[in-house]
Backbone as a chain_set.jsonl record, in Angstrom:
{"seq": "MKYTEISALSMAELHTKINDAREEYRNLRFQHATGELTDFTRIRQTRRLIARLTTALTERERIAKEGEQ", "coords": {"N": [[18.177, -72.906, -42.251], [15.938, -75.128, -43.539], [15.537, -77.3, -46.424], [12.869, -77.816, -46.968], [11.591, -75.596, -45.936], [12.643, -73.686, -47.608], [11.585, -74.435, -50.062], [9.008, -73.58, -49.837], [9.036, -70.892, -50.292], [8.445, -67.955, -52.303], [9.386, -66.945, -55.685], [10.376, -64.315, -55.688], [10.966, -63.999, -52.985], [12.969, -65.908, -52.752], [15.01, -64.774, -54.34], [15.542, -62.493, -52.808], [16.393, -63.658, -50.365], [18.702, -64.975, -51.267], [20.323, -62.809, -52.044], [20.603, -61.537, -49.546], [21.92, -63.559, -48.096], [24.3, -63.772, -49.534], [25.392, -61.261, -49.055], [25.754, -61.434, -46.295], [27.653, -63.493, -46.259], [29.813, -62.224, -47.526], [30.376, -60.275, -45.58], [31.086, -61.936, -43.435], [33.415, -63.134, -44.447], [35.03, -60.871, -44.616], [35.19, -60.174, -41.899], [36.541, -62.42, -41.003], [38.985, -62.119, -42.302], [39.97, -59.833, -41.086], [40.266, -60.693, -38.544], [38.224, -60.548, -36.686], [36.182, -62.379, -36.53], [34.664, -64.893, -34.618], [33.113, -67.195, -34.589], [33.597, -69.558, -36.658], [32.135, -71.444, -37.98], [29.912, -70.293, -39.031], [30.567, -69.298, -41.528], [30.713, -71.566, -43.167], [28.078, -72.533, -42.852], [26.598, -70.437, -43.973], [27.541, -70.442, -46.595], [26.578, -72.923, -47.432], [23.843, -72.465, -47.178], [23.46, -70.573, -49.2], [23.967, -72.214, -51.381], [21.83, -74.047, -51.179], [19.623, -72.323, -51.554], [20.153, -71.323, -54.132], [20.051, -73.679, -55.603], [17.335, -74.384, -55.296], [16.155, -72.21, -56.591], [17.162, -72.473, -59.216], [16.068, -74.937, -59.878], [13.323, -74.353, -59.864], [13.222, -72.457, -61.935], [13.972, -74.077, -64.064], [11.842, -75.906, -64.147], [9.766, -74.146, -64.718], [10.539, -73.292, -67.228], [10.395, -75.679, -68.688], [7.684, -76.066, -68.541], [6.704, -74.123, -70.225], [7.281, -75.0, -72.752]], "CA": [[16.942, -72.996, -42.984], [15.825, -76.433, -44.184], [15.1, -77.232, -47.812], [11.403, -77.77, -46.994], [11.227, -74.187, -45.721], [13.046, -72.951, -48.805], [10.683, -74.764, -51.162], [7.75, -72.873, -49.625], [9.225, -69.479, -50.607], [8.161, -67.536, -53.672], [10.58, -66.618, -56.464], [10.891, -63.032, -55.208], [11.564, -64.234, -51.673], [14.222, -66.628, -52.983], [16.006, -63.799, -54.787], [15.875, -61.655, -51.654], [17.172, -64.465, -49.423], [20.018, -65.207, -51.86], [21.089, -61.558, -51.925], [20.926, -61.337, -48.126], [22.914, -64.549, -47.691], [25.575, -63.413, -50.163], [25.926, -60.107, -48.325], [26.231, -61.94, -45.008], [28.876, -64.244, -46.534], [30.869, -61.229, -47.752], [30.713, -59.692, -44.282], [31.798, -62.942, -42.644], [34.767, -63.26, -44.992], [35.758, -59.675, -44.215], [35.471, -60.316, -40.476], [37.565, -63.451, -40.865], [40.257, -61.558, -42.77], [40.448, -58.844, -40.126], [40.458, -61.335, -37.248], [37.113, -60.245, -35.784], [35.228, -63.486, -36.515], [34.935, -65.886, -33.584], [32.376, -68.414, -34.917], [33.981, -69.865, -38.033], [31.152, -72.34, -38.598], [28.916, -69.477, -39.739], [30.982, -69.179, -42.927], [30.287, -72.8, -43.836], [26.619, -72.579, -42.846], [26.103, -69.442, -44.92], [27.872, -70.928, -47.929], [25.642, -74.01, -47.738], [22.53, -71.858, -47.365], [23.471, -69.994, -50.545], [23.86, -73.335, -52.313], [20.457, -74.555, -51.121], [18.742, -71.338, -52.165], [20.44, -71.282, -55.561], [19.538, -74.927, -56.166], [15.878, -74.274, -55.356], [15.828, -71.229, -57.62], [17.472, -73.074, -60.509], [15.086, -75.983, -60.098], [12.047, -73.715, -60.228], [13.362, -71.863, -63.261], [13.986, -75.175, -65.026], [10.479, -76.419, -64.235], [8.96, -73.138, -65.409], [10.945, -73.308, -68.639], [9.842, -76.894, -69.281], [6.236, -75.877, -68.627], [6.417, -73.228, -71.356], [7.478, -75.688, -74.03]], "C": [[16.949, -74.325, -43.749], [15.285, -76.27, -45.6], [13.574, -77.185, -47.914], [10.907, -76.349, -46.779], [11.537, -73.364, -46.959], [12.068, -73.201, -49.941], [9.337, -74.053, -51.029], [7.845, -71.391, -50.002], [8.849, -69.185, -52.063], [9.472, -67.184, -54.377], [11.206, -65.313, -55.963], [11.572, -63.191, -53.852], [12.894, -64.98, -51.805], [15.331, -65.672, -53.406], [16.476, -62.929, -53.62], [16.758, -62.415, -50.667], [18.579, -64.73, -49.96], [20.883, -63.964, -51.722], [21.51, -61.3, -50.484], [22.026, -62.303, -47.666], [24.282, -64.231, -48.296], [26.215, -62.225, -49.462], [26.48, -60.546, -46.969], [27.546, -62.702, -45.196], [30.058, -63.306, -46.771], [31.326, -60.625, -46.432], [31.487, -60.676, -43.409], [33.225, -63.126, -43.142], [35.62, -62.061, -44.601], [36.137, -59.751, -42.741], [36.566, -61.353, -40.23], [38.941, -62.904, -41.249], [40.833, -60.564, -41.77], [40.634, -59.425, -38.727], [39.344, -61.081, -36.255], [36.159, -61.419, -35.604], [35.626, -64.51, -35.46], [34.248, -67.211, -33.89], [32.595, -68.744, -36.391], [32.987, -70.781, -38.734], [30.09, -71.561, -39.365], [29.277, -69.31, -41.211], [30.486, -70.393, -43.703], [28.77, -72.88, -43.928], [26.033, -71.619, -43.877], [26.367, -69.883, -46.348], [26.908, -72.038, -48.35], [24.216, -73.493, -47.931], [22.413, -71.249, -48.761], [23.302, -71.1, -51.577], [22.441, -73.901, -52.343], [19.486, -73.612, -51.827], [18.922, -71.3, -53.676], [19.914, -72.533, -56.249], [18.027, -74.864, -56.316], [15.453, -73.309, -56.463], [16.046, -71.808, -59.011], [16.446, -74.152, -60.868], [13.746, -75.398, -60.531], [12.107, -73.092, -61.612], [13.342, -72.936, -64.341], [12.585, -75.732, -65.228], [9.591, -75.439, -64.986], [9.282, -73.12, -66.903], [10.39, -74.53, -69.35], [8.331, -76.78, -69.455], [5.833, -75.012, -69.788], [6.471, -73.968, -72.675], [6.401, -76.644, -74.351]], "O": [[17.872, -74.6, -44.516], [14.667, -75.26, -45.939], [13.038, -76.582, -48.844], [9.91, -75.941, -47.376], [10.787, -72.455, -47.316], [11.754, -72.286, -50.702], [8.603, -73.938, -52.01], [6.825, -70.703, -50.027], [8.929, -70.055, -52.931], [10.53, -67.131, -53.751], [12.427, -65.219, -55.83], [12.62, -62.597, -53.598], [13.835, -64.714, -51.058], [16.451, -65.744, -52.9], [17.669, -62.666, -53.473], [17.757, -61.879, -50.187], [19.545, -64.712, -49.197], [22.045, -64.054, -51.327], [22.643, -60.892, -50.228], [22.942, -61.916, -46.942], [25.308, -64.405, -47.638], [27.434, -62.18, -49.292], [27.541, -60.088, -46.547], [28.457, -62.569, -44.378], [31.163, -63.55, -46.285], [32.525, -60.48, -46.193], [32.434, -60.291, -42.724], [34.147, -63.261, -42.338], [36.801, -62.214, -44.289], [37.267, -59.432, -42.37], [37.412, -61.179, -39.353], [39.939, -63.199, -40.591], [42.051, -60.464, -41.624], [41.106, -58.733, -37.825], [39.51, -61.377, -35.072], [35.406, -61.457, -34.631], [36.776, -64.946, -35.408], [34.751, -68.261, -33.49], [31.867, -68.265, -37.26], [32.999, -70.881, -39.961], [29.438, -72.112, -40.252], [28.388, -69.193, -42.054], [29.904, -70.252, -44.779], [28.231, -73.254, -44.97], [25.077, -71.96, -44.573], [25.513, -69.718, -47.219], [26.474, -72.08, -49.501], [23.468, -74.022, -48.754], [21.386, -71.395, -49.424], [22.564, -70.933, -52.548], [21.913, -74.2, -53.414], [18.634, -74.049, -52.6], [17.94, -71.249, -54.418], [19.387, -72.455, -57.359], [17.493, -75.251, -57.355], [14.493, -73.574, -57.186], [15.198, -71.648, -59.889], [16.016, -74.259, -62.016], [13.114, -75.899, -61.462], [11.149, -73.187, -62.379], [12.765, -72.735, -65.409], [12.183, -76.0, -66.36], [8.759, -75.846, -65.797], [8.392, -72.952, -67.736], [9.956, -74.432, -70.498], [7.765, -77.33, -70.399], [4.72, -75.148, -70.296], [5.775, -73.599, -73.621], [6.441, -77.292, -75.398]]}, "num_chains": 1, "name": "protein.A"}
């Protein structure tokens, strides 16, 4: 998911996507620990997706907070 696609999401959708990505990351780590994971690049991709989503969410919250003042 590109950052341009992420920026088009609403706040609720961002929260949902973050929770889903974190759950997927947990599952991938578990699969890696048990030896079931074959595509190790998915761990890195998921971790980076979480970072992108969190950055977009933090940015929006900061802008909203500045708008209130």
